[in-house]
C-alpha positions as CSV (number, residue, x, y, z in Angstrom):
1,M,65.6,89.4,133.2
2,E,68.7,88.0,131.5
3,G,68.0,86.4,128.2
4,E,64.6,88.0,127.5
5,V,64.0,90.1,124.4
6,R,60.9,92.3,124.9
7,F,59.4,94.3,122.1
8,L,56.1,95.4,120.6
9,L,54.9,93.7,117.3
10,N,52.0,95.6,115.7
11,G,51.1,97.0,119.1
12,V,51.2,93.7,121.0
13,A,53.9,93.0,123.6
14,H,56.1,90.0,122.7
15,T,58.7,88.3,125.0
16,L,61.2,85.8,123.5
17,Q,63.3,83.7,125.8
18,A,66.9,83.5,124.7
19,P,66.3,83.6,121.0
20,Q,69.1,82.6,118.6
21,P,71.3,85.7,118.4
22,T,71.6,85.7,114.6
23,R,68.0,84.7,113.8
24,T,66.7,87.5,111.5
25,V,63.6,89.5,112.1
26,L,62.3,88.3,108.8
27,Q,62.6,84.7,109.8
28,Y,60.8,85.3,113.0
29,L,58.0,87.3,111.3
30,R,57.3,84.6,108.7
31,E,58.0,81.4,110.6
32,E,56.8,82.2,114.1
33,A,54.7,85.4,114.2
34,G,52.6,84.6,111.1
35,C,53.3,88.0,109.5
36,T,53.7,86.6,106.0
37,G,53.0,89.9,104.3
38,T,56.7,90.6,104.8
39,K,58.5,88.9,102.0
40,E,62.0,87.6,101.3
41,G,63.4,88.7,98.0
42,C,67.2,89.2,98.1
43,A,68.0,88.5,101.8
44,E,70.7,91.2,101.6
45,G,68.8,94.5,102.1
46,D,68.6,95.4,98.4
47,C,65.1,94.7,97.1
48,G,62.9,96.1,99.9
49,A,60.3,93.3,99.9
50,C,61.0,92.7,103.6
51,T,60.6,96.4,104.6
52,V,59.1,97.0,108.0
53,V,58.9,100.1,110.2
54,L,60.8,100.3,113.5
55,A,59.9,102.6,116.3
56,E,62.5,103.6,118.9
57,P,62.4,105.8,122.0
58,D,63.3,109.4,121.1
59,G,62.9,111.9,124.0
60,D,59.3,111.9,125.1
61,S,58.2,110.4,121.8
62,V,59.5,107.8,119.3
63,S,61.2,107.9,115.9
64,L,59.8,105.8,113.0
65,K,62.2,104.4,110.4
66,A,61.8,101.9,107.6
67,I,64.4,99.1,107.8
68,N,65.1,95.8,106.1
69,A,63.9,92.9,108.2
70,C,66.1,90.4,106.3
71,I,69.4,91.5,107.8
72,Q,68.4,92.6,111.3
73,F,68.8,90.2,114.2
74,I,66.0,89.6,116.7
75,P,67.8,90.7,119.8
76,T,68.3,94.2,118.3
77,L,64.5,94.7,118.7
78,H,64.7,94.8,122.5
79,G,62.8,97.8,123.9
80,K,61.5,98.8,120.5
81,A,58.3,98.5,118.4
82,L,58.0,96.8,115.1
83,Y,55.2,97.4,112.5
84,T,54.5,95.1,109.5
85,V,51.9,95.5,106.8
86,E,49.4,93.5,108.8
87,A,49.3,96.4,111.4
88,L,47.8,98.9,108.9
89,S,44.4,97.3,108.6
90,D,42.7,93.9,109.1
91,A,40.3,92.0,106.9
92,S,37.2,93.6,108.4
93,G,38.4,97.2,108.7
94,P,39.1,100.0,106.2
95,L,42.4,100.3,104.4
96,H,45.0,102.6,105.7
97,P,45.4,105.7,103.5
98,V,48.7,104.3,102.1
99,Q,47.0,101.1,101.1
100,Q,43.9,102.8,99.8
101,A,46.1,105.1,97.6
102,M,47.9,102.1,96.2
103,V,44.5,100.6,95.2
104,D,43.2,103.9,93.8
105,C,46.3,104.4,91.6
106,H,46.5,100.7,90.5
107,A,50.0,100.6,92.0
108,S,50.2,96.9,92.5
109,Q,50.4,94.1,89.9
110,C,51.9,90.8,91.0
111,G,51.9,92.1,94.6
112,F,55.1,90.4,95.8
113,C,56.9,93.7,96.4
114,T,53.8,95.7,97.4
115,P,54.0,95.2,101.2
116,G,57.5,96.6,101.2
117,F,56.5,99.7,99.2
118,V,53.5,100.2,101.5
119,M,55.7,100.1,104.6
120,S,58.3,102.5,103.1
121,L,55.4,104.9,102.2
122,F,53.9,104.3,105.7
123,A,57.1,105.6,107.3
124,L,57.1,108.6,105.0
125,Y,53.4,109.3,105.7
126,Q,54.0,109.2,109.4
127,N,57.1,111.4,109.3
128,Q,56.1,114.1,106.9
129,P,52.7,115.9,106.4
130,Q,53.5,116.2,102.7
131,A,56.3,115.0,100.4
132,E,57.7,116.2,97.1
133,R,58.2,113.8,94.3
134,S,62.0,113.9,94.8
135,E,61.5,112.9,98.5
136,V,59.3,110.0,97.4
137,A,62.0,108.8,95.1
138,D,64.5,108.9,97.9
139,C,62.1,107.1,100.2
140,L,61.6,104.3,97.7
141,S,65.2,104.0,96.7
142,G,65.4,100.7,98.5
143,N,62.3,99.2,97.0
144,L,62.4,97.4,93.7
145,C,59.4,96.4,91.5
146,R,59.5,94.5,88.2
147,C,55.9,95.1,87.2
148,T,54.5,98.6,87.5
149,G,57.3,100.9,86.2
150,Y,57.0,102.9,89.4
151,R,54.8,105.7,88.0
152,P,51.6,104.5,89.7
153,I,53.4,104.0,92.9
154,F,54.7,107.5,92.8
155,D,51.1,108.6,92.1
156,A,50.0,106.7,95.2
157,A,52.5,108.5,97.3
158,Q,50.8,111.8,96.3
159,R,47.3,110.4,96.6
160,M,47.8,109.1,100.2
161,Y,48.1,112.7,101.5
162,Q,44.8,113.6,100.0
163,L,42.9,111.0,102.0
164,P,41.8,111.5,105.7
165,R,44.8,111.4,108.0
166,D,45.5,108.3,110.1
167,T,48.6,108.8,112.2
168,L,50.2,107.0,115.1
169,D,49.9,108.4,118.6
170,R,53.6,108.6,119.3
171,R,53.4,109.6,123.0
172,A,51.1,106.7,123.7
173,L,53.5,104.4,121.9
174,R,56.3,105.7,124.0
175,Q,54.4,104.9,127.1
176,Q,53.9,101.4,125.8
177,L,57.6,101.0,125.3
178,D,58.3,102.3,128.8
179,Q,56.1,99.5,130.1
180,L,58.5,96.9,128.6
181,S,61.1,97.8,131.3
182,A,63.8,97.2,128.7
183,G,66.3,99.8,129.9
184,E,68.8,97.4,131.4
185,S,71.7,95.6,129.7
186,L,70.8,92.5,127.7
187,H,72.7,89.3,127.7
188,I,71.5,86.3,125.8
189,E,73.2,82.9,125.8
190,R,72.1,80.3,123.3
191,D,73.9,77.1,122.4
192,G,77.2,78.5,123.6
193,Q,76.9,81.8,121.7
194,H,76.6,85.1,123.7
195,F,74.9,88.3,122.7
196,H,75.7,91.3,124.8
197,A,73.8,94.6,124.5
198,P,75.3,97.0,127.1
199,V,73.7,100.3,127.8
200,S,76.8,102.3,128.9
201,L,80.1,103.1,127.2
202,D,82.1,101.8,130.1
203,E,80.3,98.5,130.1
204,L,80.9,98.1,126.4
205,A,84.6,98.9,126.8
206,A,85.0,96.4,129.6
207,L,83.2,93.7,127.6
208,R,85.4,94.5,124.6
209,Q,88.5,94.1,126.7
210,A,87.2,90.8,128.1
211,K,86.1,89.5,124.7
212,P,88.5,91.1,122.1
213,Q,87.5,88.4,119.5
214,A,83.8,89.1,119.8
215,R,82.0,90.5,116.7
216,M,81.1,94.1,117.0
217,L,77.6,94.8,115.7
218,A,76.0,98.2,115.0
219,G,73.5,98.5,112.2
220,G,74.0,95.0,110.8
221,T,73.8,96.2,107.2
222,D,77.0,94.4,106.4
223,V,77.3,91.8,109.2
224,G,73.7,90.6,108.4
225,L,74.8,89.5,105.0
226,W,77.6,87.3,106.5
227,V,74.8,85.3,108.0
228,T,72.2,85.3,105.3
229,K,74.5,85.0,102.3
230,Q,77.8,83.4,103.6
231,F,76.2,81.3,106.4
232,R,79.0,82.3,108.7
233,E,79.0,81.6,112.5
234,L,79.6,84.9,114.2
235,G,80.6,83.7,117.7
236,D,80.0,86.1,120.5
237,I,78.4,89.4,119.6
238,L,78.8,92.9,121.2
239,Y,75.9,95.1,120.1
240,L,76.5,98.9,120.2
241,G,73.0,100.0,119.5
242,R,71.8,100.5,123.1
243,V,74.8,102.6,124.3
244,A,73.4,106.1,124.6
245,E,76.9,107.8,124.5
246,L,77.5,106.4,121.0
247,H,74.3,108.0,119.6
248,T,75.4,111.6,120.3
249,V,76.3,114.3,117.8
250,S,78.0,117.4,119.2
251,E,80.0,120.5,118.2
252,Q,82.8,121.9,120.2
253,D,86.1,123.7,119.6
254,G,85.5,123.8,115.8
255,V,84.9,120.0,115.6
256,L,81.8,118.0,114.7
257,Q,81.9,114.7,116.7
258,I,79.6,111.9,115.6
259,G,79.2,108.8,117.8
260,A,79.9,105.4,116.4
261,A,76.2,104.3,116.7
262,V,74.7,107.3,115.0
263,S,72.8,106.2,111.9
264,L,74.0,107.0,108.5
265,N,71.0,109.2,107.9
266,D,71.5,111.2,111.1
267,A,75.3,111.4,110.6
268,F,75.0,112.7,107.0
269,A,72.2,115.1,108.1
270,A,74.7,116.6,110.6
271,L,77.5,116.7,108.0
272,V,75.4,118.2,105.3
273,R,74.4,121.1,107.6
274,H,78.0,122.1,107.6
275,Y,79.1,120.7,104.2
276,P,76.2,121.0,101.7
277,Q,78.6,119.6,99.1
278,L,77.8,116.2,100.7
279,Q,74.1,116.3,99.9
280,E,74.3,114.2,96.8
281,L,76.5,111.6,98.6
282,H,73.9,111.5,101.4
283,Q,71.2,110.8,98.9
284,R,73.2,108.2,96.9
285,F,74.6,106.3,99.9
286,A,72.8,103.0,99.7
287,S,69.0,103.3,100.3
288,T,66.8,104.9,102.9
289,P,66.3,101.7,104.9
290,I,70.0,100.9,104.9
291,R,70.9,104.5,106.0
292,N,68.3,104.2,108.7
293,A,69.9,101.1,110.2
294,G,73.6,101.4,109.2
295,T,76.0,103.6,111.0
296,L,78.8,105.9,109.9
297,G,81.0,104.4,112.6
298,G,80.4,100.9,111.3
299,N,81.1,102.0,107.7
300,V,84.5,103.5,108.9
301,A,85.4,100.5,111.1
302,N,84.5,98.1,108.3
303,G,87.1,99.9,106.1
304,S,85.9,98.6,102.7
305,P,88.0,100.0,99.9
306,I,84.8,100.9,98.1
307,G,83.1,102.4,101.1
308,D,81.5,105.7,100.2
309,A,82.2,107.7,103.3
310,M,85.9,107.4,103.9
311,P,87.3,109.4,100.9
312,A,85.2,112.4,101.8
313,L,86.0,112.1,105.5
314,I,89.7,111.7,104.8
315,A,89.8,114.8,102.6
316,L,88.2,116.7,105.5
317,S,91.0,115.6,107.9
318,T,88.7,113.4,110.0
319,E,90.1,111.7,113.1
320,V,88.7,108.5,114.5
321,V,88.4,108.1,118.3
322,L,89.4,104.7,119.4
323,R,88.4,103.4,122.8
324,G,90.4,100.6,124.6
325,G,89.4,99.9,128.2
326,T,89.4,103.2,130.1
327,T,91.6,105.1,127.6
328,T,91.0,106.7,124.2
329,R,93.3,107.8,121.4
330,N,92.7,109.9,118.3
331,L,94.0,108.6,115.0
332,P,93.9,110.3,111.5
333,L,91.3,108.3,109.6
334,E,93.7,107.5,106.7
335,D,96.1,105.9,109.2
336,L,93.4,103.5,110.4
337,Y,93.7,101.4,107.3
338,L,96.9,99.3,106.9
339,A,96.0,96.8,104.2
340,Y,92.9,95.1,102.8
341,Q,90.6,94.3,105.7
342,K,93.4,95.1,108.1
343,N,93.3,98.1,110.4
344,A,95.4,99.7,113.2
345,M,93.1,99.0,116.1
346,Q,94.7,97.1,118.9
347,P,93.0,94.0,120.5
348,G,90.1,95.3,122.7
349,E,89.8,98.6,120.9
350,F,86.7,99.8,119.0
351,V,85.6,103.0,117.2
352,Q,83.9,105.3,119.7
353,A,83.4,108.4,117.5
354,L,84.5,110.4,114.5
355,R,85.8,114.0,114.7
356,I,85.4,116.1,111.6
357,P,86.7,119.7,111.5
358,L,84.0,122.3,110.9
359,P,84.3,124.2,107.6
360,D,87.0,126.8,107.0
361,A,88.2,128.5,103.8
362,R,89.0,125.2,102.2
363,L,87.6,124.2,98.8
364,F,85.9,120.9,99.2
365,R,84.0,118.5,96.9
366,A,83.0,114.8,97.0
367,Y,82.1,112.7,94.0
368,K,80.6,109.2,93.5
369,L,80.8,107.4,90.2
370,S,78.6,104.3,89.8
371,K,76.5,102.6,87.2
372,R,73.2,103.5,88.9
373,F,72.4,106.7,90.7
374,D,70.6,105.0,93.6
375,Q,71.7,102.1,95.7
376,D,74.9,101.1,93.9
377,I,78.4,100.5,95.0
378,S,81.0,103.0,93.7
379,A,83.4,102.3,90.9
380,V,85.3,105.4,92.0
381,M,84.7,107.5,95.0
382,C,86.7,110.6,95.8
383,G,87.0,113.6,98.2
384,F,89.0,116.7,97.5
385,A,90.0,119.5,99.8
386,L,92.3,122.4,99.0
387,Q,93.7,125.4,101.0
388,L,94.4,128.4,98.7
389,Q,96.1,131.7,99.3
390,D,96.2,134.3,96.6
391,G,95.4,131.5,94.1
392,M,98.2,129.3,95.2
393,V,97.7,125.8,96.7
394,Q,98.9,125.8,100.3
395,A,97.7,122.3,101.1
396,A,95.9,119.5,99.3
397,R,94.1,116.4,100.4
398,L,92.9,114.1,97.6
399,A,91.4,110.8,98.8
400,F,90.0,108.0,96.7
401,G,88.0,104.8,97.1
402,G,87.8,102.0,94.6
403,M,91.4,102.7,93.5
404,A,93.4,100.6,95.9
405,A,93.1,97.9,98.6
406,T,92.1,100.6,101.1
407,P,90.7,104.1,101.0
408,K,93.9,106.1,100.2
409,R,95.2,109.6,99.7
410,A,96.9,110.4,96.3
411,Q,100.2,111.8,97.7
412,A,101.9,112.2,94.3
413,A,99.0,114.2,93.0
414,E,98.9,116.3,96.1
415,Q,102.6,117.1,95.8
416,A,102.0,118.1,92.2
417,L,99.5,120.8,93.4
418,V,101.1,122.2,96.5
419,G,103.0,125.4,95.9
420,Q,101.4,125.8,92.4
421,H,98.8,128.1,91.1
422,W,95.3,126.5,91.1
423,G,95.0,126.4,87.4
424,E,94.6,124.0,84.5
425,D,98.3,123.4,84.1
426,S,98.8,122.3,87.7
427,V,95.6,120.2,87.5
428,R,96.9,118.4,84.4
429,L,100.1,117.6,86.2
430,A,98.2,116.3,89.2
431,M,96.0,114.2,86.9
432,Q,99.1,112.6,85.4
433,A,100.5,111.9,88.9
434,L,97.5,109.8,89.8
435,A,98.9,107.1,87.6
436,T,101.8,107.0,90.1
437,D,99.5,106.9,93.1
438,F,97.2,104.1,91.9
439,Q,97.3,100.9,89.9
440,P,93.6,100.0,90.3
441,L,92.1,96.5,89.6
442,S,89.6,95.5,87.0
443,D,86.4,93.9,88.2
444,M,82.7,93.7,87.4
445,R,82.2,97.4,88.2
446,A,84.9,98.9,86.1
447,S,88.2,98.2,84.3
448,A,91.5,99.5,85.7
449,A,91.9,101.9,82.7
450,Y,88.4,103.3,83.3
451,R,89.0,103.8,87.0
452,L,92.2,105.7,86.4
453,Q,90.7,107.9,83.7
454,A,87.6,108.5,85.8
455,A,89.7,109.5,88.8
456,Q,91.6,112.0,86.6
457,N,88.5,113.4,85.1
458,L,86.9,113.9,88.5
459,L,89.9,115.9,89.6
460,Y,89.5,118.0,86.5
461,R,85.8,118.4,87.3
462,F,86.8,119.7,90.8
463,W,88.9,122.4,89.1
464,L,86.1,123.3,86.8
465,E,83.7,123.7,89.6
466,S,86.0,125.6,92.0
467,S,88.4,127.7,90.0
468,G,88.4,131.5,89.7
469,N,85.7,133.9,90.7
470,A,83.2,132.2,88.3
471,P,83.3,128.5,88.7
472,V,82.2,126.5,85.7
473,S,79.5,123.9,86.0
474,V,80.1,120.6,84.2
475,L,77.0,121.1,82.1
476,A,78.0,124.6,81.1
477,W,81.5,123.4,80.2
478,V,80.1,120.6,78.0
479,K,77.8,123.0,76.2
480,Q,80.8,125.3,75.6
481,Q,82.9,122.5,74.2
482,E,80.0,121.4,71.9
483,A,79.6,125.0,70.7
484,S,83.2,125.3,69.8
485,A,83.5,122.0,68.1
């Protein structure tokens, strides 16, 4: 039925008639559903106090993902199941192993952030039979606590696996979701605002042509903040999340194609299988709940000059597939960005997919520089790719973020390398040429001088790690310099 949002909340079917399209899941939980264990801390997906677990159909089963309730809109729950901390146990029953482990390890003090930690760990517990400490750290990268110092929480993450198992019956949950009969397109109209959630690519393309000014919504990890922090009116919304064709990852003819609605976690998992050099960027890209909700297509379409993905993708010669009506066109990713917050998409076009060439003989690295290791915006982000023959640079692609109004290639530095021996002299010339390519700004994250020097040093690091038959690690080089001093 048009206008109905149907979902499961803690195992119970809920139906909402024409909810406000931009009402957040957190607002609904606290103000209407009585699930007040879920807290609001930052209202921007940073602190994790609002963490909940979302279950979505996945083949014959379901996938379970921790997400931030504060920046997700209610209509995006259609056909899915949501779990809050209240679902783990009630006042008369035993604690869930995750909760019991938190108690056993004294992992809660003031308790405000605790439900968010519990739900992040609950997702980990359901998805993995065991977890290394590094995996726990990644799981909790989106949860902040000012009391415990984290050690007892990490201890609880180990302890929960030592208790009797208590796991969800995913097939039964899938059957419950099937009973919602939520496979059709969704259209909500409330106070003159329309929310469209088509289920086919053709339907989305037709809606986009009819409503070129409508706001495209994928994971909501950026758009959600426009509502919670800037109090913006979004107008009509076209939601990509239910279009099956946009959730596909495929390989054909030497190209990895990633649909625009594939989550950041799934997209990076596919990329890392072919480019293990991107493993650290995967880990450092926002937090686990943000990567679960956000999409690589949305990150690219947003085009932030400090977006983490674009420099690496540009260095890899990525193309973006743009869909307009019944036609598509492929565009080199670097050509998508014309100026700050301005792109080359025509009215009615949208990002359908990304096409990344599979690995060849190129040297490739990607580096992120930020004040914090986890969940921080880049001061400088870069991706480097070189084609060498007999030690000579045949082609170079050096791309940077945080250095200009858009993600941008360093053309002068590239020219300084092409045709030269891949050695320290040519690298030094390319480092000098970066001052021609970029005149970065100073802001709260870094000064212009720091950004330029950092960009130059990262290029030098690339040479250290990829030159000759015995690449030098940065740590080994530092020790060598200290020994010779």
